[in-house]
C-alpha positions as CSV (number, residue, x, y, z in Angstrom):
1,X,15.8,-26.5,-11.5
2,X,17.9,-23.2,-11.4
3,X,18.9,-22.1,-7.9
4,X,16.9,-19.3,-6.3
5,X,19.9,-16.9,-6.8
6,X,20.0,-17.8,-10.5
7,X,16.3,-17.2,-10.9
8,X,16.6,-13.7,-9.5
9,X,19.9,-12.9,-11.3
10,X,18.4,-13.8,-14.7
11,X,14.7,-13.0,-14.1
12,X,13.5,-11.8,-17.5
13,X,10.1,-10.9,-16.4
14,X,6.9,-12.4,-17.9
15,X,7.5,-14.4,-21.1
16,X,5.0,-13.2,-23.7
17,X,2.5,-12.7,-20.9
18,X,2.0,-16.5,-20.8
19,X,1.5,-17.9,-17.3
20,X,2.5,-21.5,-17.9
21,X,5.4,-20.6,-20.2
22,X,6.8,-18.3,-17.6
23,X,6.5,-20.9,-14.9
24,X,8.1,-23.7,-16.9
25,X,11.0,-21.5,-18.1
26,X,11.6,-20.0,-14.6
27,X,11.7,-23.3,-12.8
28,X,13.2,-25.5,-15.6
29,X,10.1,-27.6,-16.0
30,X,9.8,-29.9,-19.1
31,X,7.0,-29.2,-21.5
32,X,5.5,-32.6,-21.0
33,X,5.0,-32.2,-17.3
34,X,2.8,-34.6,-15.3
35,X,3.2,-33.0,-11.9
36,X,-0.1,-32.6,-10.1
37,X,-0.6,-29.3,-8.2
38,X,-2.8,-30.0,-5.2
39,X,-4.7,-27.7,-2.8
40,X,-7.7,-28.8,-0.7
41,X,-9.7,-31.0,-3.1
42,X,-8.1,-29.5,-6.1
43,X,-5.7,-31.5,-8.3
44,X,-4.5,-30.6,-11.8
45,X,-1.4,-30.5,-14.0
46,X,0.0,-27.3,-15.3
47,X,-1.3,-28.1,-18.8
48,X,-4.8,-28.6,-17.4
49,X,-4.6,-25.4,-15.4
50,X,-3.6,-23.4,-18.5
51,X,-6.5,-24.9,-20.4
52,X,-8.8,-23.6,-17.7
53,X,-7.2,-20.2,-17.9
54,X,-7.4,-20.0,-21.7
55,X,-11.1,-21.0,-21.7
56,X,-12.0,-17.7,-20.0
57,X,-14.8,-19.4,-18.2
58,X,-13.4,-18.6,-14.7
59,X,-13.0,-14.9,-15.2
60,X,-14.7,-12.5,-12.9
61,X,-17.5,-10.4,-14.4
62,X,-18.4,-7.0,-13.0
63,X,-21.5,-4.8,-13.4
64,X,-22.1,-1.1,-12.9
65,X,-25.6,0.4,-12.9
66,X,-26.9,-2.9,-14.2
67,X,-24.5,-3.2,-17.2
68,X,-21.5,-5.5,-17.5
69,X,-18.3,-3.5,-17.8
70,X,-14.7,-4.1,-18.8
71,X,-12.2,-3.5,-16.0
72,X,-8.7,-4.0,-17.6
73,X,-7.5,-0.5,-16.7
74,X,-8.9,-0.9,-13.2
75,X,-7.0,-4.2,-12.7
76,X,-3.8,-2.6,-13.7
77,X,-4.4,0.3,-11.3
78,X,-5.1,-2.3,-8.5
79,X,-2.0,-4.3,-9.1
80,X,0.2,-1.1,-9.3
81,X,-0.8,-0.3,-5.7
82,X,1.7,-3.0,-4.7
83,X,4.5,-2.2,-7.1
84,X,7.9,-1.2,-5.7
85,X,7.8,1.7,-8.2
86,X,4.8,3.3,-6.5
87,X,3.9,4.9,-3.2
88,X,1.2,2.4,-2.1
89,X,-0.6,5.1,0.0
90,X,-0.8,7.5,-2.9
91,X,-1.5,4.8,-5.4
92,X,-4.5,3.7,-3.3
93,X,-5.7,7.3,-3.1
94,X,-5.5,7.6,-6.8
95,X,-7.2,4.2,-7.2
96,X,-10.2,5.7,-5.4
97,X,-10.2,9.2,-6.8
98,X,-10.1,8.0,-10.4
99,X,-12.9,5.4,-9.9
100,X,-16.3,6.1,-11.4
101,X,-19.1,6.7,-8.9
102,X,-20.9,3.5,-8.0
103,X,-18.4,1.3,-9.9
104,X,-16.8,-2.0,-8.6
105,X,-13.5,-0.1,-8.5
106,X,-14.9,2.5,-6.1
107,X,-16.2,-0.3,-3.8
108,X,-12.9,-2.1,-3.8
109,X,-10.9,1.1,-3.3
110,X,-13.1,2.3,-0.3
111,X,-12.7,-1.1,1.3
112,X,-9.0,-1.2,0.9
113,X,-8.6,2.3,2.3
114,X,-10.7,1.3,5.3
115,X,-8.2,-1.5,5.9
116,X,-5.1,0.7,5.9
117,X,-3.4,2.3,8.9
118,X,0.3,2.7,8.1
119,X,2.7,4.9,10.1
120,X,5.7,3.8,8.0
121,X,7.4,5.8,5.2
122,X,8.3,3.4,2.4
123,X,10.9,4.4,-0.2
124,X,10.2,3.5,-3.8
125,X,12.5,1.2,-5.7
126,X,13.2,0.7,-9.3
127,X,15.6,-2.2,-8.7
128,X,13.5,-4.5,-6.5
129,X,12.9,-7.9,-8.1
130,X,10.0,-10.1,-7.2
131,X,9.0,-12.8,-9.7
132,X,6.0,-13.6,-7.6
133,X,4.6,-10.0,-8.0
134,X,5.0,-10.1,-11.8
135,X,3.2,-13.4,-12.0
136,X,0.5,-12.4,-9.5
137,X,-0.3,-9.2,-11.5
138,X,-0.6,-11.4,-14.6
139,X,-3.0,-13.7,-12.7
140,X,-5.2,-10.8,-11.9
141,X,-5.4,-9.9,-15.6
142,X,-6.0,-13.6,-16.5
143,X,-8.9,-13.9,-14.0
144,X,-10.2,-10.3,-14.4
145,X,-9.8,-9.7,-10.7
146,X,-9.6,-6.1,-9.5
147,X,-9.3,-6.7,-5.8
148,X,-11.4,-7.9,-2.8
149,X,-14.9,-6.7,-2.3
150,X,-16.6,-6.2,1.1
151,X,-19.1,-8.9,0.1
152,X,-20.5,-11.6,2.4
153,X,-19.5,-14.3,0.0
154,X,-15.8,-13.4,0.5
155,X,-16.2,-13.8,4.3
156,X,-18.1,-17.1,4.1
157,X,-15.9,-20.0,5.5
158,X,-17.1,-22.4,2.8
159,X,-16.2,-20.1,-0.1
160,X,-12.8,-19.5,1.4
161,X,-11.9,-23.1,0.5
162,X,-12.7,-22.6,-3.1
163,X,-9.7,-21.9,-5.3
164,X,-8.9,-20.7,-8.8
165,X,-6.7,-23.2,-10.6
166,X,-3.8,-20.7,-10.8
167,X,-3.5,-20.5,-7.0
168,X,-2.1,-24.0,-6.3
169,X,0.8,-23.3,-8.8
170,X,1.6,-20.2,-6.7
171,X,1.3,-22.2,-3.5
172,X,3.8,-24.9,-4.7
173,X,6.4,-22.6,-6.2
174,X,6.2,-19.4,-4.0
175,X,3.9,-19.8,-1.0
176,X,0.4,-18.8,0.2
177,X,0.8,-15.0,0.1
178,X,2.8,-12.7,-2.0
179,X,5.3,-10.7,0.0
180,X,4.7,-7.2,-1.4
181,X,7.5,-4.7,-1.4
182,X,5.7,-2.5,1.1
183,X,5.3,-5.5,3.5
184,X,8.9,-6.4,3.3
185,X,10.0,-2.8,3.9
186,X,7.8,-2.6,7.0
187,X,9.3,-5.7,8.5
188,X,12.8,-4.4,7.8
189,X,11.9,-1.1,9.5
190,X,10.4,-3.0,12.5
191,X,13.7,-4.8,12.9
192,X,15.7,-1.6,12.7
193,X,13.4,0.4,15.0
194,X,13.0,-2.3,17.6
195,X,16.8,-3.0,17.8
196,X,16.2,-6.7,17.6
197,X,18.4,-9.4,16.2
198,X,16.1,-10.4,13.3
199,X,13.0,-12.3,12.5
200,X,11.5,-15.7,13.2
201,X,9.5,-16.9,10.1
202,X,7.2,-19.3,11.9
203,X,5.7,-22.1,9.7
204,X,7.9,-20.8,6.9
205,X,6.7,-23.2,4.3
206,X,9.0,-23.3,1.2
207,X,10.9,-20.2,2.5
208,X,10.0,-17.6,0.0
209,X,9.3,-14.9,2.6
210,X,12.6,-15.8,4.4
211,X,14.5,-15.6,1.1
212,X,13.0,-12.2,0.2
213,X,13.8,-10.8,3.7
214,X,17.4,-12.2,3.6
215,X,17.9,-10.4,0.2
216,X,17.3,-7.3,2.3
217,X,20.1,-8.4,4.6
218,X,17.8,-9.4,7.5
219,X,18.7,-12.2,9.9
220,X,15.8,-14.6,9.5
221,X,15.3,-18.0,11.2
222,X,12.9,-20.1,9.2
223,X,11.0,-22.7,11.3
224,X,8.7,-25.3,9.9
225,X,7.7,-29.0,10.6
226,X,8.3,-29.7,6.8
227,X,5.1,-31.7,6.6
228,X,3.8,-29.9,3.5
229,X,4.8,-30.7,-0.1
230,X,6.2,-27.9,-2.3
231,X,7.6,-28.1,-5.7
232,X,10.1,-25.4,-5.1
233,X,12.1,-24.6,-1.9
234,X,13.8,-21.3,-1.7
235,X,16.1,-21.9,1.2
236,X,18.2,-24.9,2.4
237,X,18.5,-24.2,6.1
238,X,14.9,-24.4,7.4
239,X,14.9,-25.4,11.1
240,X,12.7,-28.6,11.1
241,X,10.8,-28.3,14.3
242,X,7.5,-27.8,16.0
243,X,7.1,-24.0,16.3
244,X,6.1,-24.0,20.0
245,X,9.0,-26.3,20.9
246,X,11.4,-24.0,19.0
247,X,10.3,-21.0,21.0
248,X,10.7,-22.9,24.3
249,X,14.3,-23.8,23.4
250,X,15.1,-20.3,22.1
251,X,14.0,-17.9,24.9
252,X,10.5,-17.6,23.6
253,X,11.8,-15.7,20.6
254,X,12.7,-12.7,22.7
255,X,14.7,-10.2,20.8
256,X,13.2,-11.3,17.5
257,X,10.2,-10.1,15.4
258,X,7.7,-13.0,15.1
259,X,6.4,-13.4,11.5
260,X,3.4,-15.6,11.0
261,X,2.3,-16.0,7.3
262,X,-1.0,-17.8,6.5
263,X,-1.1,-19.8,9.7
264,X,-3.4,-22.9,9.6
265,X,-6.5,-23.0,11.7
266,X,-6.4,-26.7,12.4
267,X,-5.8,-27.4,16.1
268,X,-4.6,-24.7,18.3
269,X,-1.1,-24.1,16.9
270,X,-1.5,-20.4,16.3
271,X,-2.8,-19.7,19.8
272,X,0.0,-21.8,21.4
273,X,2.7,-20.0,19.4
274,X,1.4,-16.6,20.5
275,X,1.2,-17.7,24.1
276,X,4.8,-18.9,24.0
277,X,6.3,-15.8,22.3
278,X,8.3,-13.5,24.6
279,X,9.3,-10.8,22.2
280,X,7.6,-7.5,21.5
281,X,6.6,-7.4,17.8
282,X,4.2,-9.7,16.0
283,X,3.5,-9.6,12.3
284,X,0.6,-11.6,10.9
285,X,-0.2,-12.0,7.2
286,X,-3.4,-13.7,6.3
287,X,-7.1,-13.3,5.6
288,X,-8.5,-10.0,6.9
289,X,-12.2,-10.8,6.6
290,X,-14.4,-13.1,8.7
291,X,-13.9,-16.3,6.6
292,X,-11.6,-17.8,9.3
293,X,-9.4,-19.5,6.7
294,X,-6.2,-18.6,8.5
295,X,-5.0,-18.2,12.1
296,X,-8.2,-18.9,14.1
297,X,-11.1,-21.1,13.4
298,X,-13.5,-19.3,15.7
299,X,-12.7,-15.6,15.2
300,X,-10.8,-13.1,13.2
301,X,-7.2,-12.1,14.1
302,X,-8.3,-8.7,15.3
303,X,-11.0,-10.2,17.5
304,X,-8.6,-12.7,19.0
305,X,-6.0,-10.0,20.0
306,X,-8.7,-7.7,21.4
307,X,-10.1,-10.5,23.6
308,X,-7.0,-12.6,24.5
309,X,-4.0,-10.3,24.1
310,X,-5.2,-6.9,25.6
311,X,-1.6,-5.9,26.3
312,X,-0.8,-5.7,22.6
313,X,-1.5,-2.7,20.4
314,X,-2.3,-2.8,16.7
315,X,0.1,-0.3,15.1
316,X,-0.2,-1.1,11.4
317,X,-2.6,-2.8,9.1
318,X,-2.3,-2.8,5.3
319,X,-3.8,-4.8,2.4
320,X,-1.4,-7.1,0.7
321,X,-1.9,-8.5,-2.8
322,X,-5.0,-10.7,-2.9
323,X,-5.5,-13.7,-5.1
324,X,-8.7,-14.0,-7.1
325,X,-11.5,-14.3,-4.7
326,X,-9.3,-13.8,-1.6
327,X,-8.9,-10.9,0.8
328,X,-5.4,-10.7,2.4
329,X,-3.9,-8.3,4.9
330,X,-0.9,-7.6,7.1
331,X,-1.2,-6.8,10.8
332,X,1.6,-5.5,13.1
333,X,1.2,-5.7,16.9
334,X,3.5,-4.3,19.5
335,X,3.6,-5.3,23.1
336,X,2.3,-2.4,25.3
337,X,5.1,-1.8,27.7
């Protein structure tokens, strides 16, 4: 497999808009590949996954005023919100203003706007590279997904465990959530504004978020127990440790931003990490509805902070790119001095 730096240095973009061909070429995977991508009860090879995609049976279907509609242009407008070439706030405003009244796009746009409070000014970039973003945008087109809906089915814990066949490929090669350009820039600004030494990427997985932040010249310590299987690892110096024990041995993380991406709900790990943290800025990326798929099994992230961490103030919340059928967001809390 090419090294992470080689992948970025020679990233050609999508190859003929073909999902599996782009994956195999990017990661040096042979055409006859028998690796099984697993997530929850899901298990398929890349060839089997591509067959599912090509069948078109798993595409979302949308209706407006009782009629099924085509949403290709709406999907492109949704994915462009998270492009480094656009101002996400203005793109989201346009996503709503150009939506037809009563359309699924209007519903998605209003929901995303209701989930956005961002005091940060983010500069646009024409040079930012993120293979994950390109492949995610393709996945939205392949699944006909134009963004999360404020629908009870999205927030149901059982449905949260369902997954489109494309998603396990992303999990194994990149991670559970796409680091959008805006999210990365916000973390960078938090480090600069807070005058801290860097970031602790807690439960860092295969290290893609750490790798992207380090490309922005941030000092990032990746901490993970290394219990999960990934087909691709983006960094070689993950600290193999229990997260709580790591904080105990390193001053509670004081002087560092704590980054928590897609934390598991099993046990009480997330709560114990938050109790042990002694720094002043917490960034959590995960589900933003009530399906309780990440962070806490008995409440949403916002409910937990309101009840258990009253000395912390929510200063920023933004949508981040959501996979088909998911609803992801980024939350930034500061300790109230």
